[in-house]
MDTraj code that builds the backbone (N, CA, C; nanometers):
import mdtraj as md
import numpy as np

residues = "UNK UNK UNK UNK UNK UNK UNK UNK UNK UNK UNK UNK UNK UNK UNK UNK UNK UNK UNK UNK UNK UNK UNK UNK UNK UNK UNK UNK UNK UNK UNK UNK UNK UNK UNK UNK UNK UNK UNK UNK UNK UNK UNK UNK UNK UNK UNK UNK UNK UNK UNK UNK UNK UNK UNK UNK UNK UNK UNK UNK UNK UNK UNK UNK UNK UNK UNK UNK UNK UNK UNK UNK UNK UNK UNK UNK UNK UNK UNK UNK UNK UNK UNK UNK UNK UNK UNK UNK UNK UNK UNK UNK UNK UNK UNK UNK UNK UNK UNK UNK UNK UNK UNK UNK UNK UNK UNK UNK UNK UNK UNK UNK UNK UNK UNK UNK UNK UNK UNK UNK UNK UNK UNK UNK UNK UNK UNK UNK UNK UNK UNK UNK UNK UNK UNK UNK UNK UNK UNK UNK UNK UNK UNK UNK UNK UNK UNK UNK UNK UNK UNK UNK UNK UNK UNK UNK UNK UNK UNK UNK UNK UNK UNK UNK UNK UNK UNK UNK UNK UNK UNK UNK UNK UNK UNK UNK UNK UNK UNK UNK UNK UNK UNK UNK UNK UNK UNK UNK UNK UNK UNK UNK UNK UNK UNK UNK UNK UNK UNK UNK UNK UNK UNK UNK UNK UNK".split()
xyz = np.array([
    [8.5809, 9.5676, 10.2754],
    [8.6609, 9.6473, 10.1829],
    [8.7303, 9.5565, 10.0825],
    [8.7253, 9.5941, 9.9565],
    [8.7923, 9.5182, 9.8516],
    [8.9378, 9.5638, 9.8408],
    [9.0281, 9.4682, 9.8441],
    [9.1717, 9.4963, 9.8350],
    [9.2161, 9.4678, 9.6917],
    [9.2623, 9.5721, 9.6247],
    [9.2905, 9.5635, 9.4816],
    [9.4384, 9.5836, 9.4543],
    [9.4964, 9.4964, 9.3734],
    [9.6328, 9.5128, 9.3282],
    [9.6345, 9.5749, 9.1900],
    [9.7194, 9.6733, 9.1710],
    [9.7348, 9.7408, 9.0421],
    [9.8773, 9.7156, 8.9940],
    [9.8898, 9.6450, 8.8826],
    [10.0220, 9.6068, 8.8362],
    [10.0278, 9.6128, 8.6846],
    [10.1384, 9.5658, 8.6290],
    [10.1599, 9.5679, 8.4851],
    [10.3086, 9.5691, 8.4573],
    [10.3448, 9.5576, 8.3316],
    [10.4852, 9.5645, 8.2952],
    [10.5411, 9.7033, 8.3198],
    [10.6721, 9.7128, 8.3265],
    [10.7365, 9.8419, 8.3447],
    [10.6973, 9.9358, 8.2303],
    [10.6695, 10.0602, 8.2648],
    [10.6300, 10.1621, 8.1659],
    [10.5038, 10.1229, 8.0896],
    [10.4140, 10.0529, 8.1583],
    [10.2919, 10.0055, 8.0930],
    [10.1717, 10.0943, 8.1182],
    [10.1848, 10.1927, 8.2091],
    [10.0755, 10.2848, 8.2348],
    [10.0129, 10.2753, 8.3721],
    [10.0669, 10.1904, 8.4600],
    [10.0020, 10.1734, 8.5901],
    [10.0100, 10.2989, 8.6767],
    [10.1160, 10.3764, 8.6616],
    [10.1259, 10.5012, 8.7392],
    [10.0214, 10.6026, 8.6933],
    [9.9928, 10.6033, 8.5633],
    [9.8870, 10.6903, 8.5110],
    [9.7520, 10.6489, 8.5672],
    [9.7274, 10.5182, 8.5701],
    [9.6017, 10.4668, 8.6262],
    [9.5928, 10.5001, 8.7747],
    [9.7035, 10.4834, 8.8463],
    [9.7046, 10.5162, 8.9894],
    [9.6729, 10.6631, 9.0117],
    [9.7230, 10.7483, 8.9243],
    [9.6951, 10.8914, 8.9341],
    [9.5465, 10.9199, 8.9158],
    [9.4833, 10.8504, 8.8209],
    [9.3388, 10.8667, 8.8021],
    [9.2636, 10.8247, 8.9281],
    [9.3067, 10.7144, 8.9892],
    [9.2399, 10.6655, 9.1104],
    [9.2528, 10.7670, 9.2235],
    [9.3703, 10.8233, 9.2389],
    [9.3893, 10.9255, 9.3429],
    [9.3040, 11.0490, 9.3136],
    [9.2920, 11.0834, 9.1845],
    [9.2083, 11.1974, 9.1470],
    [9.0619, 11.1758, 9.1859],
    [9.0234, 11.0471, 9.1944],
    [8.8868, 11.0128, 9.2353],
    [8.8802, 10.9817, 9.3851],
    [8.9844, 11.0229, 9.4580],
    [8.9897, 11.0132, 9.6046],
    [8.9973, 10.8700, 9.6573],
    [9.0551, 10.7804, 9.5775],
    [9.0777, 10.6448, 9.6272],
    [9.2173, 10.6350, 9.6879],
    [9.2300, 10.5533, 9.7912],
    [9.3583, 10.5314, 9.8567],
    [9.4430, 10.4377, 9.7716],
    [9.5656, 10.4818, 9.7394],
    [9.6579, 10.3996, 9.6605],
    [9.7937, 10.3969, 9.7306],
    [9.8406, 10.2788, 9.7653],
    [9.9725, 10.2629, 9.8261],
    [10.0732, 10.2336, 9.7152],
    [10.1741, 10.3165, 9.7034],
    [10.2780, 10.3007, 9.6016],
    [10.3901, 10.2147, 9.6589],
    [10.3938, 10.0881, 9.6194],
    [10.4935, 9.9962, 9.6739],
    [10.6346, 10.0326, 9.6287],
    [10.6465, 10.0919, 9.5100],
    [10.7798, 10.1324, 9.4640],
    [10.8348, 10.2449, 9.5521],
    [10.7479, 10.3409, 9.5868],
    [10.7899, 10.4487, 9.6756],
    [10.8265, 10.3933, 9.8132],
    [10.7528, 10.2921, 9.8568],
    [10.7818, 10.2269, 9.9846],
    [10.9197, 10.1617, 9.9811],
    [10.9517, 10.0994, 9.8687],
    [11.0843, 10.0376, 9.8542],
    [11.1945, 10.1424, 9.8637],
    [11.1679, 10.2604, 9.8068],
    [11.2669, 10.3685, 9.8162],
    [11.2883, 10.4094, 9.9624],
    [11.1788, 10.4163, 10.0387],
    [11.1899, 10.4522, 10.1798],
    [11.2689, 10.3474, 10.2575],
    [11.2482, 10.2205, 10.2234],
    [11.3188, 10.1137, 10.2924],
    [11.4693, 10.1176, 10.2666],
    [11.5092, 10.1828, 10.1567],
    [11.6506, 10.1906, 10.1222],
    [11.7181, 10.3162, 10.1763],
    [11.6452, 10.3924, 10.2575],
    [11.7047, 10.5126, 10.3152],
    [11.7976, 10.4768, 10.4319],
    [11.9061, 10.5534, 10.4511],
    [11.9967, 10.5273, 10.5643],
    [11.9211, 10.5217, 10.6962],
    [11.9572, 10.4259, 10.7788],
    [11.8909, 10.4082, 10.9073],
    [11.7905, 10.2954, 10.9069],
    [11.7453, 10.2561, 10.7896],
    [11.6513, 10.1444, 10.7787],
    [11.7279, 10.0119, 10.7812],
    [11.6655, 9.9087, 10.8384],
    [11.7315, 9.7773, 10.8447],
    [11.7595, 9.7237, 10.7047],
    [11.6658, 9.7475, 10.6113],
    [11.6851, 9.6997, 10.4743],
    [11.8055, 9.7675, 10.4094],
    [11.8255, 9.8942, 10.4407],
    [11.9415, 9.9680, 10.3882],
    [12.0705, 9.8979, 10.4288],
    [12.0799, 9.8634, 10.5563],
    [12.2010, 9.7980, 10.6063],
    [12.2233, 9.6636, 10.5368],
    [12.1170, 9.5882, 10.5174],
    [12.1297, 9.4576, 10.4511],
    [12.1730, 9.4727, 10.3063],
    [12.1150, 9.5714, 10.2378],
    [12.1466, 9.5921, 10.0963],
    [12.2921, 9.6359, 10.0801],
    [12.3387, 9.7279, 10.1646],
    [12.4779, 9.7727, 10.1556],
    [12.5725, 9.6581, 10.1886],
    [12.5357, 9.5766, 10.2864],
    [12.6179, 9.4614, 10.3218],
    [12.6258, 9.3615, 10.2067],
    [12.5134, 9.3445, 10.1373],
    [12.5061, 9.2467, 10.0281],
    [12.5756, 9.2963, 9.9015],
    [12.5547, 9.4237, 9.8680],
    [12.6014, 9.4736, 9.7377],
    [12.7248, 9.5638, 9.7453],
    [12.7651, 9.6010, 9.8656],
    [12.8865, 9.6785, 9.8811],
    [12.8629, 9.8285, 9.8754],
    [12.9621, 9.9025, 9.9238],
    [12.9486, 10.0474, 9.9321],
    [12.9616, 10.1165, 9.7967],
    [12.9919, 10.0403, 9.6931],
    [12.9978, 10.0964, 9.5592],
    [12.8623, 10.1417, 9.5072],
    [12.7531, 10.0994, 9.5745],
    [12.6194, 10.1413, 9.5313],
    [12.5773, 10.2722, 9.5963],
    [12.6638, 10.3272, 9.6820],
    [12.6280, 10.4487, 9.7545],
    [12.6680, 10.5741, 9.6787],
    [12.5862, 10.6785, 9.6969],
    [12.6143, 10.8079, 9.6366],
    [12.6387, 10.9112, 9.7433],
    [12.6141, 11.0391, 9.7128],
    [12.6340, 11.1464, 9.8102],
    [12.5526, 11.1238, 9.9374],
    [12.6129, 11.1517, 10.0513],
    [12.5438, 11.1341, 10.1776],
    [12.5206, 10.9897, 10.2150],
    [12.5912, 10.8993, 10.1473],
    [12.5791, 10.7544, 10.1705],
    [12.4379, 10.7034, 10.1406],
    [12.3665, 10.7748, 10.0561],
    [12.2359, 10.7264, 10.0106],
    [12.2576, 10.6226, 9.9012],
    [12.1665, 10.5259, 9.8931],
    [12.1747, 10.4260, 9.7876],
    [12.1480, 10.4944, 9.6531],
    [12.2417, 10.4781, 9.5613],
    [12.2238, 10.5284, 9.4258],
    [12.1457, 10.4219, 9.3491],
    [12.0188, 10.4498, 9.3224],
    [11.9315, 10.3485, 9.2627],
    [11.9739, 10.3114, 9.1214],
    [12.0385, 10.4032, 9.0507],
    [12.0873, 10.3696, 8.9168],
    [12.1996, 10.2667, 8.9246],
    [12.2895, 10.2867, 9.0213],
    [12.3994, 10.1912, 9.0391],
    [12.3462, 10.0553, 9.0817],
    [12.2524, 10.0563, 9.1764],
    [12.1948, 9.9302, 9.2235],
    [12.1178, 9.8620, 9.1109],
    [12.0419, 9.9408, 9.0359],
    [11.9647, 9.8847, 8.9258],
    [12.0526, 9.8215, 8.8198],
    [12.1648, 9.8858, 8.7899],
    [12.2567, 9.8312, 8.6897],
    [12.3071, 9.6932, 8.7313],
    [12.3242, 9.6736, 8.8620],
    [12.3718, 9.5444, 8.9125],
    [12.2624, 9.4386, 8.9051],
    [12.1458, 9.4709, 8.9608],
    [12.0436, 9.3668, 8.9764],
    [11.9730, 9.3319, 8.8456],
    [11.9647, 9.4269, 8.7521],
    [11.8996, 9.3940, 8.6257],
    [11.9930, 9.3223, 8.5284],
    [12.1214, 9.3165, 8.5639],
    [12.2173, 9.2422, 8.4830],
    [12.2407, 9.1018, 8.5377],
    [12.1896, 9.0736, 8.6570],
    [12.2172, 8.9453, 8.7232],
    [12.0926, 8.8979, 8.7983],
    [12.0224, 8.7991, 8.7449],
    [11.8986, 8.7506, 8.8087],
    [11.9180, 8.7046, 8.9524],
    [12.0329, 8.6458, 8.9837],
    [12.0562, 8.5990, 9.1202],
    [12.0679, 8.7155, 9.2173],
    [12.1349, 8.8217, 9.1753],
    [12.1465, 8.9390, 9.2608],
    [12.0118, 9.0101, 9.2735],
    [11.9333, 9.0083, 9.1661],
    [11.8000, 9.0676, 9.1724],
    [11.7123, 8.9906, 9.2717],
    [11.7277, 8.8591, 9.2721],
    [11.6521, 8.7769, 9.3662],
    [11.6940, 8.8067, 9.5101],
    [11.8217, 8.8299, 9.5319],
    [11.8692, 8.8636, 9.6665],
    [11.8084, 8.9950, 9.7131],
    [11.8035, 9.0935, 9.6228],
    [11.7428, 9.2222, 9.6586],
    [11.5947, 9.2053, 9.6904],
    [11.5262, 9.1255, 9.6089],
    [11.3835, 9.1028, 9.6321],
    [11.3591, 9.0358, 9.7672],
    [11.4466, 8.9445, 9.8049],
    [11.4297, 8.8744, 9.9324],
    [11.4499, 8.9686, 10.0516],
    [11.5278, 9.0737, 10.0317],
    [11.5461, 9.1735, 10.1376],
    [11.4254, 9.2660, 10.1458],
    [11.3776, 9.3129, 10.0303],
    [11.2749, 9.4163, 10.0290],
    [11.1318, 9.3650, 10.0355],
    [11.1002, 9.2602, 9.9621],
    [10.9590, 9.2245, 9.9456],
    [10.8889, 9.1752, 10.0721],
    [10.9550, 9.0994, 10.1599],
    [10.8851, 9.0654, 10.2855],
    [10.8482, 9.1898, 10.3665],
    [10.9347, 9.2899, 10.3654],
    [10.9064, 9.4143, 10.4384],
    [10.7933, 9.4921, 10.3703],
    [10.7967, 9.4983, 10.2374],
    [10.6892, 9.5654, 10.1634],
    [10.5568, 9.4953, 10.1902],
    [10.5590, 9.3643, 10.1917],
    [10.4370, 9.2866, 10.2172],
    [10.3802, 9.3170, 10.3553],
    [10.4663, 9.3198, 10.4553],
    [10.4198, 9.3462, 10.5923],
    [10.3544, 9.4840, 10.6030],
    [10.4175, 9.5850, 10.5436],
    [10.3616, 9.7196, 10.5491],
    [10.2285, 9.7249, 10.4744],
    [10.2211, 9.6581, 10.3601],
    [10.0992, 9.6596, 10.2797],
    [9.9832, 9.5945, 10.3531],
    [10.0087, 9.4799, 10.4149],
    [9.9041, 9.4102, 10.4897],
    [9.8511, 9.4992, 10.6025],
    [9.9413, 9.5624, 10.6758],
    [9.8995, 9.6503, 10.7866],
    [9.8234, 9.7720, 10.7337],
    [9.8630, 9.8221, 10.6171],
    [9.7954, 9.9378, 10.5564],
    [9.6516, 9.9024, 10.5205],
    [9.6329, 9.7883, 10.4569],
    [9.4976, 9.7442, 10.4235],
    [9.4141, 9.7220, 10.5500],
    [9.4757, 9.6601, 10.6499],
    [9.4035, 9.6321, 10.7743],
    [9.3581, 9.7609, 10.8418],
    [9.4428, 9.8641, 10.8383],
    [9.4084, 9.9915, 10.9018],
    [9.2912, 10.0591, 10.8316],
    [9.2804, 10.0400, 10.7013],
    [9.1715, 10.1013, 10.6245],
    [9.0408, 10.0233, 10.6361],
    [9.0534, 9.8939, 10.6629],
    [8.9354, 9.8054, 10.6648],
    [8.8653, 9.8165, 10.7999],
    [8.7842, 9.9211, 10.8115],
    [8.7160, 9.9492, 10.9385],
    [8.5779, 10.0076, 10.9072],
    [8.4873, 10.0067, 11.0040],
    [8.3561, 10.0690, 10.9809],
    [8.3717, 10.2150, 10.9390],
    [8.3045, 10.2520, 10.8339],
    [8.3158, 10.3879, 10.7841],
    [8.4358, 10.4114, 10.6954],
    [8.5169, 10.3078, 10.6739],
    [8.6351, 10.3192, 10.5891],
    [8.5988, 10.3094, 10.4421],
    [8.6981, 10.3135, 10.3545],
    [8.6716, 10.3091, 10.2105],
    [8.6178, 10.1736, 10.1659],
    [8.5430, 10.1753, 10.0565],
    [8.4871, 10.0498, 10.0052],
    [8.5909, 9.9682, 9.9296],
    [8.6987, 10.0361, 9.8879],
    [8.8082, 9.9663, 9.8211],
    [8.9367, 10.0468, 9.8381],
    [9.0507, 9.9786, 9.8287],
    [9.1806, 10.0438, 9.8349],
    [9.2745, 9.9674, 9.7426],
    [9.3807, 10.0364, 9.6967],
    [9.4655, 9.9836, 9.5902],
    [9.6124, 9.9809, 9.6312],
    [9.6796, 9.8726, 9.5944],
    [9.8254, 9.8644, 9.6053],
    [9.8820, 9.8705, 9.4642],
    [9.9629, 9.9709, 9.4374],
    [10.0305, 9.9832, 9.3082],
    [10.1695, 9.9234, 9.3214],
    [10.1965, 9.8155, 9.2494],
    [10.3253, 9.7474, 9.2619],
    [10.3584, 9.6742, 9.1325],
    [10.4857, 9.6734, 9.0974],
    [10.5290, 9.6121, 8.9714],
    [10.5274, 9.4594, 8.9765],
    [10.5538, 9.4018, 9.0942],
    [10.5797, 9.2575, 9.1008],
    [10.4749, 9.1803, 9.1799],
    [10.3513, 9.2224, 9.1775],
    [10.2464, 9.1533, 9.2524],
    [10.2379, 9.0066, 9.2128],
    [10.2329, 8.9797, 9.0841],
    [10.2165, 8.8421, 9.0371],
    [10.3467, 8.7631, 9.0485],
    [10.4597, 8.8307, 9.0279],
    [10.5888, 8.7618, 9.0356],
    [10.6174, 8.7077, 9.1752],
    [10.5749, 8.7804, 9.2790],
    [10.6064, 8.7385, 9.4166],
    [10.4886, 8.6689, 9.4854],
    [10.3800, 8.6474, 9.4121],
    [10.2651, 8.5757, 9.4680],
    [10.1796, 8.6576, 9.5624],
    [10.1899, 8.7904, 9.5558],
    [10.1151, 8.8764, 9.6482],
    [9.9659, 8.8783, 9.6200],
    [9.9246, 8.8243, 9.5048],
    [9.7813, 8.8250, 9.4712],
    [9.6986, 8.7408, 9.5679],
    [9.7653, 8.6524, 9.6422],
    [9.6912, 8.5681, 9.7369],
    [9.6290, 8.6501, 9.8492],
    [9.6826, 8.7686, 9.8740],
    [9.6308, 8.8553, 9.9803],
    [9.5356, 8.9626, 9.9271],
    [9.5035, 8.9540, 9.7972],
    [9.4198, 9.0556, 9.7344],
    [9.2894, 8.9944, 9.6843],
    [9.1895, 9.0788, 9.6697],
    [9.0612, 9.0326, 9.6180],
    [9.0530, 9.0452, 9.4667],
    [9.1352, 9.1316, 9.4109],
    [9.1290, 9.1589, 9.2683],
    [9.2651, 9.2100, 9.2219],
    [9.3062, 9.1696, 9.1022],
    [9.4294, 9.2214, 9.0425],
    [9.3969, 9.2839, 8.9074],
    [9.4344, 9.4104, 8.8922],
    [9.4187, 9.4825, 8.7665],
    [9.5553, 9.4890, 8.6992],
    [9.5620, 9.4485, 8.5748],
    [9.6864, 9.4544, 8.4986],
    [9.6755, 9.5618, 8.3911],
    [9.7700, 9.6561, 8.3938],
    [9.7801, 9.7599, 8.2914],
    [9.8787, 9.7120, 8.1850],
    [9.8480, 9.7398, 8.0602],
    [9.9371, 9.6938, 7.9543],
    [9.9394, 9.7920, 7.8385],
    [10.0459, 9.7832, 7.7609],
    [10.0556, 9.8576, 7.6362],
    [10.1388, 9.7734, 7.5408],
    [10.1611, 9.8220, 7.4215],
    [10.2375, 9.7469, 7.3221],
    [10.3866, 9.7478, 7.3581],
    [10.4585, 9.6390, 7.3261],
    [10.6016, 9.6311, 7.3599],
    [10.6822, 9.7493, 7.3070],
    [10.6506, 9.7940, 7.1851],
    [10.7262, 9.9060, 7.1294],
    [10.6994, 10.0352, 7.2062],
    [10.5801, 10.0451, 7.2679],
    [10.5496, 10.1613, 7.3514],
    [10.6290, 10.1559, 7.4816],
    [10.6379, 10.0375, 7.5399],
    [10.7205, 10.0214, 7.6600],
    [10.8635, 10.0659, 7.6317],
    [10.9173, 10.0171, 7.5212],
    [11.0556, 10.0483, 7.4872],
    [11.0746, 10.1983, 7.4696],
    [10.9841, 10.2635, 7.3980],
    [10.9957, 10.4065, 7.3730],
    [10.9851, 10.4857, 7.5029],
    [10.8933, 10.4458, 7.5903],
    [10.8764, 10.5158, 7.7176],
    [11.0013, 10.5030, 7.8042],
    [11.0625, 10.3844, 7.8047],
    [11.1835, 10.3639, 7.8846],
    [11.3010, 10.4430, 7.8281],
    [11.3091, 10.4509, 7.6957],
    [11.4156, 10.5314, 7.6337],
    [11.3968, 10.6791, 7.6676],
    [11.2711, 10.7221, 7.6757],
    [11.2440, 10.8608, 7.7135],
    [11.2841, 10.8880, 7.8582],
    [11.2888, 10.7825, 7.9398],
    [11.3338, 10.7973, 8.0785],
    [11.4864, 10.7978, 8.0892],
    [11.5537, 10.7822, 7.9757],
    [11.6988, 10.7879, 7.9758],
    [11.7682, 10.6535, 7.9743],
    [11.6941, 10.5435, 7.9613],
    [11.7564, 10.4114, 7.9580],
    [11.8029, 10.3788, 7.8172],
    [11.9122, 10.3064, 7.8085],
    [11.9564, 10.2559, 7.6789],
    [11.8642, 10.1416, 7.6372],
    [11.8682, 10.1055, 7.5118],
    [11.7846, 9.9943, 7.4650],
    [11.8180, 9.8654, 7.5403],
    [11.9483, 9.8419, 7.5649],
    [11.9895, 9.7209, 7.6368],
    [11.9343, 9.7201, 7.7789],
    [11.9446, 9.8334, 7.8483],
    [11.8929, 9.8413, 7.9847],
    [11.7412, 9.8233, 7.9861],
    [11.6732, 9.8834, 7.8884],
    [11.5280, 9.8703, 7.8805],
    [11.4886, 9.7248, 7.8583],
    [11.5596, 9.6571, 7.7696],
    [11.5294, 9.5158, 7.7424],
    [11.5508, 9.4308, 7.8669],
    [11.6558, 9.4609, 7.9431],
    [11.6821, 9.3850, 8.0654],
    [11.5705, 9.4035, 8.1676],
    [11.5207, 9.5259, 8.1804],
    [11.4170, 9.5534, 8.2791],
    [11.2843, 9.4913, 8.2387],
    [11.2547, 9.4922, 8.1101],
    [11.1329, 9.4270, 8.0629],
    [11.1430, 9.2760, 8.0845],
    [11.2608, 9.2187, 8.0527],
    [11.2807, 9.0742, 8.0652],
    [11.2795, 9.0282, 8.2108],
    [11.3061, 9.1203, 8.3046],
    [11.3102, 9.0837, 8.4469],
    [11.1710, 9.0600, 8.5042],
    [11.0672, 9.0993, 8.4304],
    [10.9303, 9.0828, 8.4785],
    [10.8595, 8.9714, 8.4025],
    [10.7517, 8.9242, 8.4607],
    [10.6685, 8.8250, 8.3949],
    [10.6189, 8.8801, 8.2606],
    [10.6176, 8.7981, 8.1550],
    [10.5676, 8.8469, 8.0261],
    [10.4261, 8.9035, 8.0401],
    [10.4009, 9.0125, 7.9688],
    [10.2740, 9.0814, 7.9863],
    [10.1551, 8.9948, 7.9473],
    [10.1708, 8.9073, 7.8498],
    [10.0601, 8.8186, 7.8123],
    [10.0228, 8.7267, 7.9278],
    [10.1235, 8.6821, 8.0026],
    [10.0978, 8.5969, 8.1197],
    [10.0293, 8.6770, 8.2289],
    [10.0732, 8.8019, 8.2493],
    [10.0074, 8.8871, 8.3494],
    [9.8614, 8.9095, 8.3133],
    [9.8359, 8.9342, 8.1870],
    [9.6973, 8.9565, 8.1438],
    [9.6128, 8.8317, 8.1661],
    [9.6727, 8.7153, 8.1453],
    [9.5994, 8.5903, 8.1652],
    [9.5614, 8.5708, 8.3117],
    [9.6465, 8.6159, 8.4026],
    [9.6233, 8.5981, 8.5460],
    [9.5385, 8.7102, 8.6067],
    [9.5124, 8.8146, 8.5293],
    [9.4412, 8.9318, 8.5814],
    [9.2926, 8.9063, 8.5997],
    [9.2338, 8.9789, 8.6947],
    [9.0874, 8.9822, 8.7072],
    [9.0296, 9.0884, 8.6146],
    [9.1041, 9.1980, 8.5993],
    [9.0659, 9.3058, 8.5092],
    [9.1911, 9.3539, 8.4371],
    [9.1746, 9.4004, 8.3128],
    [9.2871, 9.4575, 8.2390],
    [9.2506, 9.5982, 8.1921],
    [9.3512, 9.6834, 8.1851],
    [9.3325, 9.8194, 8.1342],
    [9.4335, 9.8423, 8.0224],
    [9.3826, 9.8725, 7.9057],
    [9.4645, 9.8968, 7.7879],
    [9.5147, 10.0411, 7.7909],
    [9.6460, 10.0573, 7.8101],
    [9.7065, 10.1910, 7.8157],
    [9.7833, 10.2226, 7.6884],
    [9.7457, 10.1568, 7.5800],
    [9.8181, 10.1755, 7.4542],
    [9.7605, 10.2869, 7.3691],
    [9.6455, 10.3391, 7.4083],
    [9.5802, 10.4411, 7.3279],
    [9.5850, 10.5759, 7.4010],
    [9.4803, 10.6555, 7.3878],
    [9.4831, 10.7898, 7.4457],
    [9.4652, 10.7860, 7.5973],
    [9.5052, 10.8951, 7.6630],
    [9.4840, 10.9087, 7.8068],
    [9.3353, 10.9038, 7.8378],
    [9.2547, 10.9634, 7.7519],
    [9.1091, 10.9633, 7.7727],
    [9.0534, 10.8220, 7.7666],
    [9.1054, 10.7420, 7.6742],
    [9.0606, 10.6024, 7.6627],
    [9.0954, 10.5246, 7.7888],
    [9.2166, 10.5481, 7.8397],
    [9.2578, 10.4824, 7.9638],
    [9.1670, 10.5229, 8.0792],
    [9.1369, 10.6520, 8.0904],
    [9.0534, 10.7006, 8.2000],
    [8.9133, 10.6413, 8.1946],
    [8.8582, 10.6246, 8.0757],
    [8.7260, 10.5637, 8.0632],
    [8.7260, 10.4206, 8.1152],
    [8.8345, 10.3470, 8.0881],
    [8.8451, 10.2093, 8.1377],
    [8.8558, 10.2069, 8.2898],
    [8.9310, 10.3035, 8.3452],
    [8.9426, 10.3126, 8.4910],
    [8.8046, 10.3328, 8.5529],
    [8.7271, 10.4226, 8.4954],
    [8.5922, 10.4500, 8.5459],
    [8.5054, 10.3243, 8.5376],
    [8.5210, 10.2483, 8.4304],
    [8.4428, 10.1254, 8.4137],
    [8.4797, 10.0214, 8.5191],
    [8.6094, 10.0073, 8.5460],
    [8.6543, 9.9108, 8.6474],
    [8.6082, 9.9553, 8.7861],
    [8.6167, 10.0846, 8.8161],
    [8.5699, 10.1349, 8.9453],
    [8.4218, 10.1037, 8.9633],
    [8.3441, 10.1256, 8.8590],
    [8.1998, 10.0982, 8.8658],
    [8.1750, 9.9520, 8.8988],
    [8.2498, 9.8630, 8.8350],
    [8.2342, 9.7193, 8.8606],
    [8.2731, 9.6855, 9.0049],
    [8.3857, 9.7421, 9.0514],
    [8.4297, 9.7148, 9.1880],
    [8.3312, 9.7699, 9.2905],
    [8.2742, 9.8854, 9.2617],
    [8.1748, 9.9439, 9.3534],
    [8.0526, 9.8537, 9.3650],
    [8.0139, 9.7910, 9.2553],
    [7.8976, 9.7021, 9.2602],
    [7.9280, 9.5783, 9.3439],
    [8.0519, 9.5267, 9.3323],
    [8.0912, 9.4122, 9.4155],
    [8.0970, 9.4528, 9.5632],
    [8.1540, 9.5698, 9.5878],
    [8.1632, 9.6169, 9.7269],
    [8.0252, 9.6347, 9.7892],
    [7.9326, 9.6909, 9.7112],
    [7.7972, 9.7137, 9.7623],
    [7.7274, 9.5807, 9.7908],
    [7.7624, 9.4792, 9.7132],
    [7.6998, 9.3479, 9.7335],
    [7.7719, 9.2647, 9.8384],
    [7.8833, 9.3197, 9.8907],
    [7.9578, 9.2466, 9.9925],
    [8.0284, 9.1257, 9.9390],
    [8.0644, 9.1317, 9.8110],
    [8.1288, 9.0180, 9.7466],
    [8.2722, 9.0524, 9.7110],
    [8.3534, 8.9489, 9.6954],
    [8.4884, 8.9634, 9.6424],
    [8.4869, 8.9270, 9.4974],
    [8.5741, 8.9902, 9.4206],
    [8.5764, 8.9646, 9.2774],
    [8.6364, 8.8287, 9.2435],
    [8.7302, 8.7827, 9.3261],
    [8.7984, 8.6578, 9.2957],
    [8.7313, 8.5393, 9.3622],
])
top = md.Topology()
chain = top.add_chain()
for i, resn in enumerate(residues, 1):
    res = top.add_residue(resn, chain, resSeq=i)
    for name in ("N", "CA", "C"):
        top.add_atom(name, md.element.get_by_symbol(name[0]), res)
traj = md.Trajectory(xyz[None], top)
């Protein structure tokens, strides 16, 4: 089974690509959703995060208010690194076990991890292929503003990730999400076709 990472800059189109993959019945693990689960009350990561950042990040029902937490970590690289050190080892462990569970006789020929920070945290070492989704910087900014972020907050979140040109350089495959949805879907189909040929040949892309 080919293990594929799906990444890209924030608001770059990777969730749209992941949706296309699910529509074609491919297994996609959403690492961001996993991070949200890890921050739920009762989880060990929740306790560590509250201990590290204080109860000021909590909202109704003592749930972590992600907007409050985000405002802290995207304004301070050191605090963002502390959060990553709490969450990413746990995300990695779950992801590895997820891939292992799928990699069995009669299982899928490929499976995908959708995650924002694959290249930043070095997770590509456990993958056979990394797909980077990208769009124009002004499109990223507009999409983030449509999500309710101020220009300053959007700039901070973009700056917190590896520059998209560097991600594209490190990618095995790239998908241009700067044009129409139909154009993006055609590229997804092309990448799937290529991965299927590698899977059928029993080869890894990297």
